[in-house]
Structure formats: C-alpha cells, structure tokens
C-alpha positions as CSV (number, residue, x, y, z in Angstrom):
1,M,-55.9,73.6,-56.8
2,P,-54.3,71.3,-59.5
3,L,-55.4,67.6,-59.2
4,L,-52.0,66.1,-58.2
5,P,-51.2,68.6,-55.4
6,A,-54.8,68.2,-54.1
7,L,-54.4,64.4,-54.0
8,A,-51.0,64.7,-52.2
9,A,-52.6,67.0,-49.7
10,A,-55.5,64.6,-49.1
11,L,-53.3,61.5,-48.8
12,P,-52.7,61.8,-45.0
13,L,-56.4,62.2,-44.4
14,L,-57.1,59.2,-46.6
15,L,-54.6,57.1,-44.7
16,A,-55.9,58.3,-41.4
17,A,-59.3,57.0,-42.4
18,Q,-58.0,53.5,-43.0
19,T,-58.4,50.8,-40.4
20,I,-55.6,48.3,-39.8
21,E,-57.5,45.7,-41.7
22,E,-57.8,48.0,-44.7
23,Q,-54.0,48.4,-44.7
24,E,-53.6,44.6,-45.1
25,W,-53.3,44.7,-48.8
26,H,-52.6,41.0,-49.0
27,L,-56.2,40.1,-48.0
28,D,-57.5,41.6,-51.3
29,A,-54.6,40.4,-53.3
30,L,-55.3,36.8,-52.4
31,D,-59.1,37.1,-52.4
32,V,-59.1,36.1,-48.7
33,Y,-62.6,37.4,-48.1
34,S,-64.1,35.0,-50.6
35,A,-62.3,32.2,-48.9
36,Q,-63.5,33.2,-45.5
37,A,-67.1,33.1,-46.7
38,R,-66.5,29.3,-47.0
39,A,-64.2,28.6,-44.0
40,R,-62.6,30.6,-41.2
41,G,-60.3,28.0,-39.7
42,D,-62.7,26.8,-36.9
43,G,-61.5,23.7,-35.1
44,V,-58.0,23.9,-36.4
45,V,-54.9,24.4,-34.1
46,V,-51.9,26.1,-35.7
47,A,-48.7,25.9,-33.8
48,V,-46.4,29.0,-34.1
49,I,-42.8,28.1,-33.3
50,D,-41.4,31.6,-32.6
51,S,-40.7,34.1,-29.9
52,G,-44.0,33.4,-28.1
53,V,-47.4,35.1,-28.7
54,D,-49.0,38.0,-26.7
55,A,-52.2,36.4,-25.7
56,K,-53.5,39.7,-24.3
57,H,-53.5,41.5,-27.7
58,P,-57.1,42.6,-28.4
59,D,-57.0,41.1,-31.9
60,L,-55.9,37.7,-30.6
61,A,-58.2,37.5,-27.6
62,G,-59.6,34.0,-27.2
63,R,-57.4,32.7,-30.1
64,V,-54.3,31.7,-28.1
65,L,-54.0,28.4,-26.3
66,P,-51.5,27.7,-23.5
67,G,-48.4,26.5,-25.2
68,T,-44.9,25.8,-24.0
69,G,-41.3,27.1,-24.1
70,F,-37.9,25.6,-25.0
71,G,-34.4,27.0,-24.6
72,R,-34.4,30.3,-22.8
73,S,-38.2,30.2,-22.7
74,K,-38.3,26.8,-20.9
75,G,-40.9,26.8,-18.1
76,T,-43.2,29.3,-19.8
77,D,-46.5,28.6,-21.6
78,G,-45.6,30.7,-24.7
79,T,-48.2,33.4,-24.1
80,T,-45.9,36.3,-23.7
81,D,-43.7,37.9,-26.3
82,V,-41.0,40.4,-25.6
83,D,-39.7,40.3,-29.2
84,G,-42.9,40.8,-31.2
85,H,-42.1,38.5,-34.1
86,G,-44.3,35.6,-32.9
87,T,-47.2,37.9,-32.2
88,G,-46.9,39.2,-35.7
89,M,-47.1,35.7,-37.2
90,A,-50.0,34.8,-35.0
91,G,-51.9,37.9,-36.2
92,I,-51.3,37.1,-39.8
93,I,-52.7,33.6,-39.2
94,A,-55.6,34.2,-36.8
95,A,-56.2,37.8,-35.8
96,T,-60.0,38.5,-35.4
97,G,-60.2,41.9,-37.0
98,K,-62.5,43.3,-34.3
99,G,-63.0,47.1,-34.0
100,G,-60.9,47.8,-37.1
101,G,-57.9,45.8,-36.0
102,A,-55.9,43.3,-37.8
103,L,-57.6,40.4,-39.6
104,G,-55.9,37.0,-40.0
105,I,-56.3,34.6,-42.9
106,A,-58.0,32.1,-40.6
107,P,-59.6,34.0,-37.7
108,G,-61.5,31.0,-36.4
109,A,-58.3,29.0,-35.9
110,K,-56.5,28.6,-32.5
111,I,-52.9,29.5,-32.0
112,L,-50.6,27.1,-30.1
113,P,-47.6,29.2,-29.1
114,I,-44.2,27.5,-28.7
115,A,-41.6,30.0,-27.5
116,S,-38.3,28.5,-28.8
117,A,-35.5,31.0,-28.3
118,D,-32.3,29.8,-26.7
119,E,-30.3,31.7,-24.1
120,K,-28.9,34.0,-26.7
121,E,-32.4,35.0,-27.8
122,Q,-31.9,33.0,-31.0
123,F,-33.2,29.7,-32.2
124,G,-31.3,26.5,-32.0
125,L,-31.7,23.6,-34.5
126,D,-32.4,21.0,-31.7
127,V,-34.7,23.4,-29.9
128,V,-36.8,23.7,-33.1
129,A,-36.8,20.0,-33.5
130,D,-38.1,19.6,-30.0
131,S,-40.7,22.2,-30.7
132,I,-42.0,20.4,-33.8
133,R,-42.4,17.1,-31.9
134,W,-44.2,18.9,-29.1
135,A,-46.6,20.6,-31.5
136,A,-47.4,17.2,-33.2
137,D,-48.1,15.6,-29.8
138,H,-50.3,18.5,-28.6
139,G,-53.0,18.8,-31.3
140,A,-51.4,21.0,-33.9
141,K,-52.8,20.3,-37.4
142,V,-50.5,23.0,-39.0
143,V,-47.1,24.1,-37.8
144,N,-45.7,27.5,-38.9
145,M,-42.0,28.1,-38.8
146,S,-41.2,31.6,-39.7
147,L,-37.5,31.0,-39.0
148,G,-34.6,29.4,-40.7
149,F,-30.9,28.4,-40.5
150,S,-28.3,28.9,-43.0
151,S,-26.5,25.8,-41.9
152,S,-27.2,22.2,-43.0
153,M,-30.1,20.4,-41.6
154,T,-29.4,18.0,-38.7
155,P,-30.6,14.5,-38.2
156,S,-32.7,15.6,-35.2
157,L,-34.5,18.2,-37.3
158,V,-35.1,15.8,-40.1
159,K,-36.4,13.2,-37.7
160,A,-38.7,15.7,-36.1
161,V,-40.2,16.7,-39.5
162,N,-40.8,13.1,-40.4
163,Y,-42.3,12.5,-36.9
164,A,-44.8,15.3,-37.5
165,I,-45.6,14.2,-41.1
166,E,-46.4,10.7,-39.8
167,R,-48.8,12.3,-37.4
168,D,-50.8,14.1,-40.1
169,V,-49.4,17.6,-39.6
170,V,-48.9,20.2,-42.3
171,L,-45.5,21.9,-41.9
172,V,-44.8,25.3,-43.4
173,A,-41.6,27.3,-43.2
174,A,-40.0,30.5,-44.5
175,T,-37.3,30.2,-47.2
176,G,-35.2,33.0,-45.6
177,N,-34.4,36.7,-46.4
178,E,-30.8,36.9,-47.7
179,G,-31.3,36.2,-51.4
180,K,-29.5,32.9,-51.0
181,E,-30.3,29.2,-51.0
182,V,-33.5,28.0,-49.1
183,S,-32.7,27.7,-45.4
184,A,-33.6,24.8,-43.0
185,P,-36.1,23.6,-42.1
186,A,-37.8,24.8,-45.3
187,N,-35.4,22.7,-47.3
188,I,-36.4,19.5,-45.7
189,N,-38.5,17.1,-47.8
190,G,-42.2,17.3,-46.9
191,V,-42.1,20.9,-45.6
192,I,-43.9,23.6,-47.6
193,A,-41.1,26.1,-48.3
194,V,-42.5,29.6,-48.8
195,A,-40.8,32.3,-50.8
196,G,-41.9,36.0,-50.9
197,T,-43.6,38.3,-53.4
198,N,-43.9,42.0,-53.5
199,R,-47.1,44.2,-54.0
200,A,-46.8,43.7,-57.7
201,G,-47.0,39.9,-57.4
202,K,-43.3,39.6,-58.5
203,P,-40.6,37.8,-56.5
204,W,-39.5,39.7,-53.5
205,A,-35.8,40.7,-54.1
206,S,-34.5,39.5,-50.8
207,S,-36.2,36.1,-50.7
208,N,-34.1,33.0,-50.5
209,V,-34.9,30.7,-53.5
210,G,-33.9,27.5,-55.0
211,A,-35.1,24.0,-56.0
212,D,-36.7,23.5,-52.6
213,T,-39.1,26.4,-53.0
214,V,-42.7,25.2,-52.9
215,L,-45.0,28.2,-52.8
216,A,-44.9,32.0,-52.8
217,A,-47.0,34.5,-50.8
218,P,-46.8,38.2,-50.1
219,A,-43.8,39.3,-48.1
220,E,-43.7,43.1,-48.5
221,G,-45.3,45.7,-46.3
222,I,-47.4,43.2,-44.3
223,V,-49.3,44.9,-41.5
224,T,-50.0,42.7,-38.5
225,T,-50.3,42.6,-34.7
226,A,-47.5,43.4,-32.2
227,P,-47.2,43.5,-28.4
228,E,-47.9,47.0,-27.1
229,G,-44.8,46.6,-25.0
230,V,-42.8,46.4,-28.3
231,Y,-44.8,48.9,-30.4
232,A,-47.1,51.2,-28.5
233,S,-49.8,51.1,-31.2
234,G,-50.1,47.3,-31.0
235,Y,-49.4,47.0,-34.8
236,A,-46.4,46.8,-37.1
237,E,-45.5,46.5,-40.7
238,M,-42.9,43.9,-41.8
239,D,-41.1,42.6,-44.8
240,G,-39.9,39.0,-45.1
241,T,-40.7,35.4,-45.9
242,S,-41.7,35.0,-42.3
243,A,-44.9,36.8,-43.2
244,A,-45.3,34.7,-46.4
245,S,-45.0,31.5,-44.4
246,A,-47.6,32.7,-41.9
247,I,-50.0,33.5,-44.8
248,V,-49.7,30.0,-46.2
249,S,-50.1,28.5,-42.7
250,G,-53.4,30.4,-42.5
251,V,-54.6,29.1,-45.8
252,A,-53.7,25.6,-44.8
253,A,-55.9,26.1,-41.7
254,L,-58.8,27.2,-43.9
255,V,-58.5,24.0,-46.0
256,R,-58.3,21.8,-42.9
257,A,-61.4,23.5,-41.5
258,E,-63.3,23.1,-44.7
259,H,-62.3,19.5,-45.1
260,P,-61.7,18.2,-41.6
261,E,-61.4,14.6,-42.7
262,M,-58.8,15.4,-45.4
263,P,-55.3,14.0,-44.5
264,A,-52.4,16.4,-44.4
265,K,-50.9,14.9,-47.5
266,D,-54.0,15.9,-49.5
267,V,-54.0,19.3,-48.0
268,V,-50.5,19.8,-49.2
269,N,-51.5,18.5,-52.6
270,A,-54.4,20.9,-52.8
271,L,-52.2,23.9,-51.9
272,I,-49.6,23.1,-54.6
273,S,-52.0,21.9,-57.3
274,T,-54.1,25.1,-57.2
275,A,-51.3,27.6,-56.8
276,T,-51.3,30.4,-59.4
277,D,-48.2,30.2,-61.7
278,L,-46.1,33.3,-61.5
279,A,-43.1,32.4,-63.6
280,E,-42.5,29.6,-66.1
281,P,-45.2,26.9,-66.2
282,G,-44.8,24.3,-63.4
283,R,-42.5,24.5,-60.5
284,D,-39.6,26.9,-60.6
285,A,-36.8,27.9,-58.2
286,T,-38.2,31.5,-57.5
287,T,-41.8,30.9,-56.7
288,G,-42.2,27.1,-56.6
289,F,-45.6,26.0,-57.9
290,G,-46.7,29.6,-57.7
291,M,-48.7,32.0,-55.5
292,V,-50.9,30.4,-52.8
293,N,-54.5,30.4,-53.9
294,P,-57.0,30.2,-51.0
295,M,-60.2,29.8,-52.9
296,G,-58.6,27.4,-55.3
297,A,-57.3,25.2,-52.5
298,L,-60.6,25.3,-50.7
299,T,-62.7,24.3,-53.7
300,A,-60.4,21.9,-55.5
301,K,-61.8,18.4,-56.1
302,L,-58.7,16.3,-56.3
303,P,-58.3,12.6,-56.0
304,P,-56.4,11.4,-52.8
305,V,-52.7,11.1,-53.1
306,E,-50.8,8.1,-51.7
307,R,-48.2,10.2,-49.9
308,N,-47.1,13.8,-49.3
309,P,-46.2,15.0,-52.8
310,L,-43.2,16.9,-51.4
311,L,-41.6,13.6,-50.2
312,P,-39.3,11.7,-52.6
313,A,-40.6,8.5,-54.1
314,P,-39.8,5.4,-52.0
315,A,-36.8,3.5,-53.2
316,P,-37.6,0.3,-55.0
317,P,-36.7,-2.9,-53.1
318,P,-33.3,-4.3,-54.0
319,A,-33.3,-6.9,-56.8
320,Q,-32.9,-10.4,-55.6
321,P,-29.9,-12.1,-57.2
322,T,-30.6,-15.0,-59.5
323,P,-29.6,-18.3,-57.8
324,T,-26.5,-19.9,-59.3
325,L,-26.6,-23.4,-60.7
326,A,-24.7,-24.6,-57.6
327,A,-27.2,-23.0,-55.3
328,Q,-30.1,-24.6,-57.2
329,R,-28.5,-28.1,-57.0
330,P,-29.8,-30.1,-54.0
331,Q,-27.2,-30.3,-51.3
332,R,-26.3,-33.7,-49.8
333,Q,-27.2,-33.7,-46.1
334,P,-24.7,-35.0,-43.6
335,A,-25.5,-38.4,-42.3
336,D,-25.2,-37.3,-38.7
337,L,-26.1,-33.9,-37.3
338,S,-23.1,-34.2,-35.0
339,D,-20.9,-33.8,-38.1
340,R,-21.9,-30.1,-38.3
341,L,-19.6,-27.6,-36.8
342,P,-21.1,-24.7,-35.0
343,F,-21.4,-21.5,-37.1
344,V,-19.7,-18.5,-35.5
345,A,-20.3,-15.0,-37.0
346,A,-17.4,-12.6,-36.5
347,V,-17.8,-8.9,-37.0
348,A,-14.6,-6.8,-37.1
349,G,-15.2,-3.1,-36.5
350,G,-18.6,-2.8,-38.2
351,T,-19.9,0.0,-40.3
352,A,-21.7,3.3,-39.7
353,V,-23.5,5.9,-41.8
354,M,-21.9,9.2,-41.1
355,T,-23.7,12.5,-41.4
356,A,-21.7,15.7,-41.4
357,L,-23.0,18.4,-39.1
358,L,-22.3,22.1,-39.5
359,I,-22.4,24.7,-36.8
360,A,-25.8,26.4,-36.9
361,L,-25.8,30.1,-37.6
362,P,-28.4,32.4,-36.0
363,A,-31.9,31.8,-37.2
364,I,-33.2,34.1,-39.9
365,R,-36.6,35.8,-39.4
366,S,-38.4,38.7,-40.9
367,R,-36.6,41.9,-41.1
368,R,-37.2,44.1,-38.1
369,P,-40.8,45.3,-38.4
370,K,-41.6,49.0,-38.3
371,P,-44.4,50.3,-36.0
372,V,-47.9,51.0,-37.4
373,S,-50.3,53.4,-35.8
374,G,-53.6,52.0,-34.6
375,P,-56.9,52.2,-36.4
376,G,-57.8,55.6,-37.7
377,T,-54.2,56.9,-38.1
378,P,-51.7,56.5,-40.9
379,P,-48.9,53.9,-40.8
380,T,-45.5,55.1,-39.6
381,P,-42.9,55.0,-42.4
382,W,-39.5,53.5,-42.0
C-alpha cells in the first residue's frame, strides 16, 4: 500500500489511541510540562466569572470551591453549569488530568466559581462588576473573565477592577472574537487583555485586537472539560479568546504558587516582561507583548515594580502659582476683630463630571464548542 493512503487509513486508529490530554496541543506548544515541574498552582484560588462550573466533573474533582451566583444564578453556589462554558474555562485552568482526562495549566489551583448570567442567560456589566468585587473579597488571587462587552466600560466596572487591583488580585480577560476592538473589561487599565493565536503561533483571525492588547495565547482547537449534561463525553473543543484568557490565568496561578509573596503587580510584570515576541519588537496591537511564556514567567528574576505596569502613570501634582507681589506684601490687620464681616461662600448650581454610558450588548464568549469524545476515541469534527 502506498505510504500516504496507508497513513490516511491509520489516522483514525492513531486518534483513537490519543488521550484527552494528548489532544491538548497547547500544553506542548507552551512547554507547560516544564513549568509544572516547578509549580502546579497549589495554594492559589482562581475565580472564574462565567456560567458556573460543574464540580462533579471527574477532572475537576476536589478542585472546585463553593462560590456564588449573581443575576439569574443568584442564590446558587456556582457549582453547576447548564451552559458548559465555565466548566471549559475551569478545565483549561485547573483540570487534574487523571485517567487520561484533561490537564489544566495549574492543576494544583482551586477554582472559585461565580455564576454571573442574568435573566436572559447573558452577562450584565453591573453583574460582572459585582462578581469581581465578590472574588476579591473571598480569597481569589487571580480572576479569569472569559467574556466581554462591545459597549463602553461603565464606572461600576472600572471601580470594581480598581477595587480588585488594590486588593492584590491579578485580573485576566478575553479581548473578544469579532475581529474588532478589544472589548470590556479587557480594555480597562490594569487588566491583562488576552488575544488569540492559532496552531501555527500566528494571530487567530477572529481575535479582537487593538492598543489595549496585552498578551496572546492559543485560541484555536482547545480541548477541555464540559458537563456531561451538555456533551455526553464530558469534553469539548473550542475556538476563542475565552480559552486564551483561561490559559493566561492558569500561568498567573503558577507564578503566584511559585512566588507566594510576590505582589500582583510584580506577577503582571513577570508575565509581560517574559512574553515571547510574535510580531514587531515590543508591544503591538495584535499580540500585545507577545505569547505568554510559562517557564519564563516562573524563572524571571526581575526587580519589584512600584505599580501595576498596565496602569497609567499617576498625574503630577498641579503646579502651585507663584505668589504675586501684592500677595507677598504683609497685609495690615484691622485694629478690631469686630471690623471683619462674616465670610459667606455661595455656590450656584455646582459642577459634575459626566460619564456617557452606552447600552451593553450581550457578552461575547468563545464560539460554541464542539463535543470531543472521551479518552481512547477520536475527537468529533465540526
């Protein structure tokens, strides 16, 4: 039999012999195994603001903490998932890889699920803001937001991001999947905005990009966990910057585990300083500072930074006016205090800083994942 037809005939058998972990091409592409030899995320809590996480999935057993719910999910603890998206993100971050199943970037980390869908099974800006604050108040050291809004950021969302940054949290968000501008909350200062790459290490065509892009990570054909109620095999393959964001969140968890005393600002600096350039030298709109580099971030020896490098420099204090000659001249004091008239300050109308708000469009997540067969069987095509 000629060689090519023979290979074609053998391909289904080769795929059938692959475990789910072996189908996770991004693990080898990012040299994750070398990084896991140094750290596995132990002691780090990663909040996943999403559709909830299936805590009963075999690959997430013992990894999912009781969380909470907002919007439509209010009153739940976040440990169920009828959509599948949140479980997929949790698997990319912290799946244990037992029995040939999915392996996450940081399998020693714990997942704090925050189910944040509203009554229309979408995400709301204010709901996400509440979720960020809740995560910061309940032990999260990394927050993954594989979601986005194509509307302007709101004051409540910006305040929530700043609240979490002040509490030493690393915030990671997907740029979006429409080939447009970076979505919110990824476009907020201080958040690691993650764009996608394909199997060849080139920019993923549908990734949102722009000046706010910070890092890039694989976003094409990412195999991960799924609730069996959504996909019978318990696994799915997805495309999207949602997956790229989860990968970077996993790497951030590795760094925080390896350097538990390192402040979030220095973790962010390590991630961006060690990224592998993919395009023009330095930061660019398509891939930011470059591809996330787990081993580089873990082993970098960098001096501490004064502040999160993704925040703008503080404004200088306003210059004090030079006193005029009249102001410098000593003033004659009245002979009798009774000569002074009372000083009355009158304010007419006052002033206000106005912020324009736009109606939030539905949140953008990964493209609908396709099911993947369990260990020992080939992945199901589109």
